[in-house]
C-alpha positions as CSV (number, residue, x, y, z in Angstrom):
1,M,2.8,-18.5,9.2
2,Q,-0.3,-16.5,10.2
3,N,-3.7,-17.6,11.1
4,M,-7.2,-16.0,11.1
5,T,-7.3,-15.6,14.9
6,D,-4.7,-12.8,14.8
7,S,-6.6,-9.7,15.9
8,D,-4.5,-7.4,13.7
9,L,-5.4,-9.5,10.6
10,R,-9.1,-9.5,11.6
11,D,-9.0,-5.7,12.1
12,A,-7.2,-5.2,8.7
13,I,-9.9,-7.3,7.0
14,Q,-12.5,-5.1,8.7
15,F,-10.7,-1.9,7.5
16,H,-10.3,-3.1,3.9
17,G,-13.7,-4.8,3.7
18,H,-12.7,-8.3,2.7
19,L,-9.9,-10.8,2.8
20,C,-8.1,-11.2,-0.6
21,P,-4.6,-12.1,-1.7
22,G,-3.5,-8.5,-1.9
23,L,-4.6,-7.8,1.7
24,A,-2.8,-11.0,2.9
25,L,0.4,-9.9,1.1
26,G,0.2,-6.4,2.6
27,Y,-0.4,-7.9,6.1
28,R,2.7,-10.2,5.8
29,V,4.8,-7.3,4.4
30,A,3.8,-4.9,7.2
31,K,4.4,-7.4,10.0
32,A,7.8,-8.3,8.6
33,A,8.8,-4.6,8.2
34,L,7.8,-3.8,11.8
35,R,9.8,-6.7,13.0
36,E,12.9,-6.1,10.9
37,L,13.0,-2.4,11.8
38,G,12.4,-3.0,15.5
39,A,9.3,-0.8,15.4
40,E,5.8,-0.8,16.7
41,R,2.8,0.9,15.1
42,P,3.8,4.6,15.5
43,Q,1.6,7.5,16.5
44,D,3.3,10.0,14.2
45,E,5.8,9.9,11.4
46,E,8.6,7.7,13.0
47,L,7.9,5.0,10.4
48,V,7.8,5.7,6.6
49,A,6.3,3.4,4.0
50,V,7.1,3.8,0.3
51,V,4.7,1.7,-1.8
52,E,5.1,1.1,-5.5
53,N,1.5,0.1,-6.3
54,D,-2.0,1.0,-5.3
55,S,-3.2,-2.5,-4.6
56,C,-5.2,-4.0,-1.7
57,A,-1.9,-4.7,0.0
58,V,-1.5,-0.9,0.7
59,D,-4.6,-1.0,2.9
60,A,-3.1,-3.6,5.2
61,I,0.2,-1.7,5.2
62,Q,-1.6,1.5,6.3
63,F,-3.6,-0.3,8.9
64,I,-0.8,-2.3,10.5
65,T,2.0,0.2,10.3
66,G,0.0,3.4,10.9
67,C,1.6,5.0,7.8
68,T,-1.0,7.2,6.0
69,F,-1.2,9.8,3.3
70,G,-2.6,12.3,5.8
71,K,0.5,12.1,8.0
72,G,2.8,12.2,5.0
73,N,4.5,9.0,5.9
74,L,2.9,6.8,3.2
75,I,4.5,7.6,-0.1
76,F,3.1,6.3,-3.4
77,R,5.3,5.7,-6.4
78,D,3.3,4.4,-9.3
79,H,5.6,1.7,-10.6
80,G,3.1,-1.1,-10.6
81,K,5.4,-3.4,-8.6
82,H,4.8,-5.2,-5.4
83,V,7.8,-3.5,-3.8
84,Y,7.6,-1.9,-0.4
85,T,10.3,0.1,1.4
86,F,10.1,1.1,5.0
87,F,12.2,3.4,7.1
88,N,12.4,3.8,10.9
89,R,13.4,7.4,11.5
90,R,14.2,6.6,15.2
91,N,17.0,4.1,14.5
92,G,17.8,5.0,10.9
93,R,17.2,1.5,9.6
94,G,15.4,0.8,6.3
95,I,14.2,-2.4,4.7
96,R,12.9,-3.2,1.1
97,L,10.5,-6.0,0.6
98,S,10.0,-7.3,-2.9
99,E,7.1,-9.8,-3.5
100,D,8.3,-13.1,-5.0
101,F,5.5,-15.5,-4.2
102,R,5.5,-18.3,-6.8
103,G,2.4,-20.1,-5.4
104,F,0.2,-18.8,-8.2
105,E,2.5,-19.5,-11.2
106,G,0.9,-21.7,-13.7
107,D,-2.6,-21.5,-12.2
108,K,-5.0,-20.7,-15.0
109,R,-8.2,-20.7,-12.8
110,F,-8.3,-16.9,-12.4
111,E,-8.1,-16.4,-16.2
112,E,-10.8,-19.0,-16.8
113,L,-13.1,-17.4,-14.2
114,K,-12.6,-14.0,-15.8
115,K,-13.4,-15.3,-19.3
116,R,-16.6,-17.0,-17.9
117,Q,-17.5,-13.8,-16.1
118,D,-16.9,-11.6,-19.2
119,A,-19.2,-14.0,-21.1
120,G,-22.0,-13.2,-18.6
121,E,-21.8,-16.1,-16.3
122,D,-22.1,-15.5,-12.5
123,V,-18.9,-16.8,-11.1
124,S,-18.9,-14.8,-7.9
125,R,-18.9,-17.8,-5.5
126,E,-16.2,-19.6,-7.4
127,R,-14.1,-16.4,-7.6
128,Q,-14.5,-15.8,-3.8
129,T,-13.5,-19.4,-3.0
130,Y,-10.5,-19.0,-5.3
131,L,-9.4,-15.7,-3.8
132,M,-9.8,-17.1,-0.2
133,E,-7.6,-20.1,-1.2
134,K,-4.9,-17.8,-2.6
135,A,-5.1,-15.5,0.5
136,G,-4.8,-18.5,2.7
137,A,-1.8,-19.7,0.8
138,I,0.0,-16.4,1.4
139,L,-0.9,-16.3,5.1
140,R,0.4,-19.9,5.5
141,A,3.5,-19.6,3.4
142,E,7.0,-19.3,4.9
143,E,8.1,-15.6,4.7
144,K,11.1,-16.5,2.5
145,D,8.7,-17.9,-0.1
146,I,6.6,-14.6,-0.2
147,F,9.2,-11.8,-0.6
148,A,12.8,-10.9,-0.6
149,L,14.1,-8.7,2.2
150,Q,17.0,-6.3,1.6
151,P,18.4,-3.7,4.0
152,V,18.3,-0.1,2.6
153,E,21.2,2.2,3.1
154,S,19.6,5.4,1.9
155,L,18.1,8.1,4.1
156,P,14.4,8.1,4.7
157,P,12.3,10.7,2.9
158,Q,11.9,14.1,4.6
159,E,9.1,14.6,7.0
160,A,5.9,16.0,5.6
161,K,5.9,19.8,5.3
162,I,2.8,21.8,6.1
163,R,2.4,24.6,3.6
164,K,0.0,27.5,3.6
165,S,-3.1,27.4,1.5
166,L,-3.8,29.9,-1.3
167,R,-7.1,30.6,-3.1
168,C,-7.1,29.9,-6.8
169,S,-7.7,33.0,-8.8
170,S,-9.8,31.0,-11.3
171,C,-12.1,28.6,-9.4
172,G,-11.8,30.1,-5.9
173,E,-10.9,26.8,-4.3
174,K,-7.9,26.5,-1.9
175,F,-4.8,24.6,-2.7
176,M,-1.3,24.0,-1.2
177,E,1.0,26.9,-2.0
178,S,3.7,24.6,-3.4
179,R,1.3,23.2,-6.0
180,G,0.3,26.6,-7.5
181,R,0.8,27.5,-11.1
182,V,1.1,31.0,-12.7
183,K,-1.1,31.6,-15.7
184,D,-1.6,35.1,-17.2
185,G,0.1,36.6,-14.1
186,K,-2.4,34.9,-11.7
187,I,-1.7,32.1,-9.2
188,I,-4.1,29.2,-9.9
189,C,-4.5,25.5,-9.0
190,I,-3.3,22.6,-11.1
191,P,-6.7,21.7,-12.6
192,C,-7.3,25.3,-13.7
193,S,-3.9,25.5,-15.2
194,E,-4.7,22.5,-17.4
195,K,-7.9,24.0,-18.8
């Protein structure tokens, strides 16, 4: 169980901008992954996170684990699932965490608030109270009630590769060489190839 006095949680909230159920989930996932993999927040690419959604949880995962798009050790797979897989390149271990929190099942308040909001009613205070309750429930819940943990036997994704930049023959902007397309015998960027 977590509490609001945890400085990592406070800092993750600051990074994200607010506390919400998604951030609380990502915080719990990231802390569990670091513990299970015997890792600390790395400086480079020792830890890899593969996230299957683009929710608020990913901000907490970035902040707590140090995995980022810029370093190439945060990989996004758009499956729309609260599933998170982590690899520790130093010890070769991997862990998959799949959200299974049932604390919200059957709760119709969010749908009711959304209907009222869509009808023009100001429900911002009620919505914030509701979201804080849900975030608190995730932070207080036993880990086994939030997600399933499974060891991963596969190899971690390759380290990020730095590629040279080319200039698009059409728009003049630079792009990563491996993302270039050939059109009418000229090398161009993806957006120009789709025109």
